[in-house]
N, C-alpha and C positions, 0 to 999 in steps of 0.2 A: 462439323460446325463450329466446335471449339477451338481447333487450330486455324481454322479460317479467320476468327476474329484475332486472335494473338498475332498470326503473321500480318494481316493486313494493318493492324495497327503499329507493328514492328518496321515494316516496309513502305509504308505510305508517307507520302510527303504533305499530305492534306489531311490533318485530323486537330481536332480539339479534345484533349483528354482532361477528365476533371477526377478527383479523389472520389467522388460519388460514382461516377462510370467505372473506373478502376475496380472497386470494391465489388460492385455488382457483377461485373463480368467475371471475376474471381469466383465468385459464388456459383455462377451459372457454368463455369469450367468444371468445378468440382462435382456439381449436382449430375452434369452430363457426362463425365467420366466414370463415376461410380454407377450410374444407370447402364453403361455399357461394359462394364466390368474390366475397364482398362487396368492395365497394369500401373501400380503405384509410382514408378518410374516415369511413365508415359505421362501420367497426370502432374507429376512433379515438375517436368521439364516446362510444360505449358503453362504452370503457374509462376516457375521462376522467371521465364521470359517476360511474364506480365508484371511480375516485381520489379524487375529491372527498369521497365518504363515508368513504373510508379514513384521510384526513387528520384527520377528527374523533374517532379512535380515540386513546385515552391511551398509555400505556406499552406497550411490545412484549413479547411472551411471551419470556423468557429474560434480560430486562435484570437487571443485578445491581447490589447497593450493599454498602458496609460500613456498620455502625451500631453505636456504642456504644465505640468506641476512642477513646483519649487522642489518638492521631496518626491522620492522615487514611488513611495506608497499613496500619492495623489495624482490626479490628472483626469482630463478628457477620455471617456472609454471609446476605444476603437476596436472593431471586430473585422476579421478577414473573411471575404466570401468571394467566390467566382473571380479570383485571381487580383482582387483589390481591397484595400482597408478602407472602411468607412466607418460613420459613426452612428450613435444610437439617440432617439428622440426622447426626451425626458417626459414626455405623456407617460403616466401612471408609473414613472421612476420612483421605487421607494427603497427601503433598506434591505427588503428580500432581494431584489436584482442586484444591489451593490454587493450583498455578500457573496453571490455567486461570482463576481467578478473578481473579488478580492482573494477569495479561497481558490479560485483558479490560478491566480498569480503567486500562490504560496503564502499569502497573509494569513493570520489566525481568523480574521474576519473583518467586516467594514465598520467604521465609525459613523461616516455620513454619505447619504445619497445626495449628489450635488446637481442642482438643476439650474436651468438658464445659460448655458454656454460660459460658465466662470472661468474655465480654463482655455478659453478662445475657441474660435470656429474653426471646425474641420473644413476641409477643401474636398473631399470625395463624396461619395454617395452616402445617405442617410440609410443605413441597412435594415435598421429595426423600430418599430414603433409600437406603442400599447403592450409593452411587455408585461406578462404576468407570471411570475417566478414563484416557486415555494421556499426557495432559498437554498436547497439541497442539491440543484441540479449541477451536472458537470461542468457546463459553459452555458452562456445565453441562449445557444442555439436550441437547446433542449426545452427552454421555456416556452410558454404560449405566445404568440405574437401575431401581427397582421399578415405576414408575409415578407420573404428578402425584398427589400426595395419599395414595398408598400406603405406610404407615408404622407402626411399632409404638413409636416414640420419643415422648418428652416433650421439652418446651422446655429442661429441664435438660441435654439433650444437644445443644443447638445447636452448629453447627460456625462456626469462625472462622478468619481467617488474619492472618498478618503479612509484610507484602509487602516486597520488597526496596525500599530507597531509592536514587534515583540520586544518584552520588556527585559530580556536579557539574553545572551549568547546561547546558542541552542545547538550542542555537538551532535544533535540526532536530525537535524534539518536535512532533507532529501532534496537534492536536485536531479531534474530529468533531462538527460541528453536525448534528443530525438532527431534522428537522420532519416527519418521516414515519414511519407505523408499518409500512409493507409497500409493497410492488409496487415499490420503488425499483430493484430490478435490473432489472424488465421495462422501467420507462419510461428507465432508464439505458441500455438496449440500443437502444430505438427512437431516442433522441437520437443514439446513435454510429452506428447504420445510416443516418440521414438518410432513410430511406423514407417516401415520400409528403409529404416537408416541403413547405411553401407560403409560406414566409415568409424573406426573407434578412436577416441581421444584418452590416452593414458595419463592420469594426472599423478604426477610424482611429486614426493616431498623428500629432499634429502636423498636422491635418488632411489626412492622406494616407492613402488605402486601402491597407492592409497584408494584410487577410485577409477573406473573406466566410463566414459561417457559414449555412448553411440549417437553419430549425428549423419547428416546428409552430405556428402562429399561436394555435390555440386553447388549447394548452398554456401557452405564455409568457405568455398574457393571463388565465389562470385568477384571479389574485390581483385582487379588485375594488378594492382600494386602491392597485394599483402605477399609477404615473403613466403606464407606457408603455400601459396599456390605454385611458386618455383618448385618447392620440395615435392609436393604430391604429383607435378606433373613430370619432373625430371625421374622419378623413382616411382614405380609402380606400387604405392604403398597402400597397405588396407588399415593402417592405425599409424598414429603419432604420439609422440611423448609430450607432454605440457608440464614443464618443470615450475614449481611454485613454491613459495615460501609457506610454512605452516599457517602463517595468520592470514595468508592470501587463499588458502584452500577454499572456505566458504563461499568466495565470490567468483569461483571458476564457472559454475553454473549459470550466473547472470551474464559474464561475459562470452560464453558461448550461444547464449540465447540471444545477445545483441547480433550476433553473426546472421540470425535469422530475421529479427525484428526491426533492426537499427534502432532500438530503444533501450536505454538502461538507465535505472536509478542509482545515483551516487551519492553517497554519504562521506562524512570525514574519515571514519573507519575503512572504507573502501577505495577511495579515490587514488591512493598511491599504487594499489593492487592493479586497479582497473588499467591505471597508466602504464604500469610495468607489463602486463600482460599484453596491450595493444601495442606497446613499442617493440616486443619480442615477436608479435604476430605480424607487425609491418602494417597495422591500420592506422595508418597517419592522421585520418580524418578523427577517429576517437581518440587518439594520442594527444593531438593537437587540443580538442575539446576538453579532455580531462585537465590538460594543463591550463588552460585557461579557467577550469573551473576552481583550481588552487585558490586563485585570487580571492573567490567568494568564501571558500573554506578557512583561510587563515584566521581570520577574526574570530572564529567560532571557538577557538580553543585558548582559555586564559592562561592555561598552564605553561604555555609555549613548547610543550612537547611535540606536537604536530608540525610546528614551523621549522624547530630544529631539525627533526627527522626528516621533513621534506628538502631540506637545504643539503643535509648529507646525501640524500638518495639524490639529488640533481648533480651534485659535484659526481658522485659514482658513475652516474648514467652520461655525463658531460652535456646535459641539457642547461645551456646557458640562459635561456629564458626564464626557466623555473628557478635556476639560481638567484637571478635578479629579483625576481617575485618575491622569494621567501627572504633575501638578504636585506631588502628595501624595507620590508616590514619589520623585521627585527631591528633595524637601523632607526626607523621612526619611533619603536616602541623600545628603545632601549633603556630608558629609565625603569619601565616596569619589568623589563627582562631581567637587569641587575638585582632589582629587588625580589626576584621569584626564585624558587629552588631550582630551575632549570638552569641558572646561570653559571653555576659552578660546575656543571655536568657537561657544558659544551667542550667538543673538540678544540685541539690547539688551532687548526687551521680556520674553523669557523670563528674564532676570537680576532684572529690576525684579519680575516676578510672583512670582518666589523669593523675594526678600529682603523682600517686603511681609508674608510669613507667620510666624506664631509657632511654627509645628510643624516648623520646621527644626532637624534633629538634627545638632549640631557639638560639639567639645570645648568650645569658648568662642566669644564675640562678637569677641575678638581674632583666632581662627582664621578667621572669616569675613570681617574686614576685609582680611586679608592675601589670601586668595583673590580678593577684589574689586578690590585693587591689581593683582594678576598679571593678571586680566582686562583691566582698563583699560590696562594697560601693552602688552599683547599686541595690543589693537586699533589702538595707533599713532595715525595721523593719522584713522582712521575714526571715532574717540571723540572727539566735540567737547567743548568745556569745559562746556556746558550739560548734555551726556549725563552727564558724571562727577558733575557736582552732583547731578543727578537720582537716580543711584543711590546715591551717598553718603548722601543724605538717609534713605535705608532702614537704614543702620548704626546700631544702637542703642547709641552712646556710653556712656550710663549703665550700661550691662551689661558694659562693659570693666573688668577689674580697676584699681584706682588705680595700681599699679606700673606695668601695661602702658601706662596713658594717659599716664603721666610720660616714658615711653620713645618714645612716637609720633614726636615731632618729630625724634629722632634716628635712628629705624630707618624710617620710613615713605618709601617712593619717591616718593610722589605728594603729600607735605607742601608742598613748594615752590610746586607747581602749584595747590594747593587749600587755602591757609594760612587763607583765610576760613572755609572749612566745616569745616576741622580745629579751628580754635581755638573756634569755636562749640560742636562737639561735645565738645571736651575739657573746655570750660567746665562744660556740662550733666553730664558725668562726675563732675568733681570736687564739683559741688554734691550731686549724689546720694549721693557717698561721704562727705561731710563733714557735711550736715546733717541733723536729726533727723525723724523722720517727720511731726511735727505741722508743722514750718516747711514741708516739700514738699508736703503735703496743703492746708494752708492757702493756698499758691500756686497750687493746683490744676495744680501740672507733673506729677503722678502719673496724670492723666488722658490724658496723651500716651503713644502706642503705644512712643515710645522706653523707657519704663519698664517694658515689658513683656518677661520673659525668654522666650528661646527654650528649646528642649531641650538644656540643656549637660550633655554625658557626662563631660567632663574631671574630673580630680580637684580638690577633694574631694566633689564633688557626686553621685557614683555608686557603685553596688559591683555586681559581676558574678558570678552562677553561669554557670559554663562549661557547654558542651555535655557534656565529660566528667564533671563533678560531678553535672550533671542525670540523665544515663543511669546512672552508676553508683550512684547513690541509689535510681533507678528499679527497677533489677534486682538490686541487691545490698541496699539498705537501710541503708547506711552513708554519710556524708559526712565527708571529712577536711578540716579547716579550722583554720589557725593551730597544726599539729602535732596535733590533736586529733581522735579518732575518734568522730563525734556520730551519734546514732539519728535526727536530725531535719536536714533541710536549711535551716539557719539561720544567720545571721551577725550580727555587730554592726560597725557603722562610724560614724565622726564626720563631721560637717559644720558650717560655720559655721551661725549662727542665721539669717543673711541674708547676701545677696552685697554689701550695702552695707559699707564698709569702718567706717562709724560702730558696727557691733556687733563689731568685731575684739576689743574689750576684753571681752566677755562670754564665759563658758563655751560650748564648742562643744556642740552637740546630740549625743547618743548615738542612733543608730537600731537598731533590730531588724529585721531582714527574715527572712522564711521561706517556702520554697515548699512547699504542700501537693499531694501527688502522689496519694496513695491516701486512701480513706475512712475508714481506721482512724486515720490521722493526726488527722484533724479530731475524730471521736470521743473519742479520747484526750485531746486539748487541750480538749475541753469548747465547741468552736466548731462554728457551722453552716457548711459549704461548699455554697453552692448550685449550684456546677458546679466540675469539677476540669479542669486543675490551677489553682491558686488562690495567688496571693501576698499576704504580708500585711506591712505597714511601719509600725512604730509609734516615735515619738520617745519616749525612756525618761526624760528630764530637762527637759521643756520647762518645766514649772512653776518652774525655778529662775530664770526671766526675769521681770523686773518686770511687774505685771499689765498695765500700758499697752502694753508691747510684745507680751504674748500676745494681746491683743484686734486687734492693728494688722497681724499677720503671718498669712497663711494658706500653706497648703503645695499647690500643684496637682502632685502627685508623679505619675511615669509609670513603666511598665515597657516597655522596648525590647526587642523580640524580633529577633535576628540568626540569619539561615540559614547554617550553615557557615561561620561568620566572614567571609561576603561581602556580605551585603546586608540591611538592615531590611526585614522582612515584616510588622510590626505594631507599634503602638504603643498600649497599654491605659493609661487613667486608673485613679489611685485616686480613691476619692470625694473630692470637696473640702469640707473644713471648716476652721473657724477652729482654730488652735493646732496640733495634732500631725499634722494632715491626714488624710485617709481612709485607713483601715487595711487595706482588701481591694481586690483587683484580681482579676478573673475572667479567665482567659486563654482564648480561643477555641482550639479543639483544631484547627479546620479551616476552609476557606471558608464552608461551609453554617452553621457555628456563629457566623459574623461575622468571620473572620481578614481582613485587607485584601487580603493578597496571599499566592500559596502558597509553601510551603516544602516541596519534595520531598525531605525529608531528615529523619532523627530527630536531626540534629547542630546543634541551635540553642541560643542561650545567652540568658539572661534578664539585662537590665541594669537596675537599680533606680535612679531618678533623681529626687533630691530639688530641688524648683522651688520657692523660697519668693516670694511676692509680697506687697506691701502691700495691705492690704484695700479702698483706695479702687478705686472701680469704674474700670476701664480700658477704653477704647474703641478698636478698629481704625479707622484712616484711612478 
């Protein structure tokens, strides 16, 4: 009976398979096999075949998500059942039900149970009604309710939640990578028991055997793309060596268990090890998933040790995607990095790669130069004259204010050792600050990367909407600025026309910036908001410039998003145009919407940054 069911499933072209069906057939096979004293191998083959089918199923019944919220921690509750996402009716919807949802989604708990379709109306079925939860259930499907799809509600009654934010970064946060929709508990128990195992994995640290783990060869070689499969097929092996570092040894068992269950819990301390073992084993799906998970893990380490270690690891392995993920985070958080103890411990290659970027977020270029000098001095004799020249070549001296350039000779601790490089850079800087655009452009000087600004957040180039101001306006509808109580989240600030001292005699630009959080703000202002939140930035008086300068300057303005005042988690461009710059920037609400790194909090600020450049095409080195 058992293999009739299995082979009918595998070879029939007319069947519908659900997680419930697979799980119960698996249980029937085990019971039937044991009752007939079948060999472990025969039973294992049948169960593995069924597992292969189960791996092709999509989401698991009971999976939940939040949709329609402005923040990742809020939204309409949707639950997956029978191949389709649907909503939950708000009848009897209370904090106990909300707790189940928020904890399932890895938040500490729920702040509010939201009723009345506040987060928009769903379009699928209403799967659940009259829920009654204790608040401790694994997911909503474990609570009492009428039955799947049994409801008298409309989508105007779709339930939602607001989950608690985490007050600070948490290095012990656990992320589950689940690449199986069922049977994981059964297969995990098989691995744990070691029953009928027939293949030894010898774990080695520094070429010395430290542990032997017995596994089932048929299961660990299921993935046809795994490099281990080729090894075990080409050679009649009964064991295999798995070489790991000492710090990865504690994670070997979890990795091998994944081969059975297709589930694994990953933390900051284990992520790199899991990625490395998946890479060595040729498990592309796990390797890519662990790589994507680094995006979530990077903000959890305020010391920058994890970020710098992962970057060096990505360079060693040649993983260019991971390199960019790590390096971009370091660039956006360069001010905090330079102030941290980790800065002077960076490798020369990491410093050079970081300084080559234009998306470095710092108060100004002089701050970056001072940080670089501190790094060089800390290296002592380990830093050669040639190394110093190589990294000083990445400093953009024309972007340093004229007054700071003038004081470099007296204030720089490296000037006496690097007079030639400093003098050349200072000359570039004075030329940029003294000569008109036409002279610089005619000499093709502006095509050099030294004339490209980074993202400078110091005064007078930026304005910040604090997290307190954003949340007060979101929930109260008022904004206090310069002693005024405003009904819009808007402000005016001044900046120079350009960062060249040549423009210091011109009248400053007056910028108006506004944050749109609610739909009615857009409609009342007569503008279209493709998504919310949205930030606008417009120069009020740029037409007072002579026309020749209006045409030669553009603004590559940015919005820098900072989480809890601790780290930059996203940088959003305004559209680039000649003159007053692009005037709208759409802010992604969460990772799914395009946010670069997660902020597990509603305490974030928006810093609007003005970035003037000459219109001559600028190319990176």
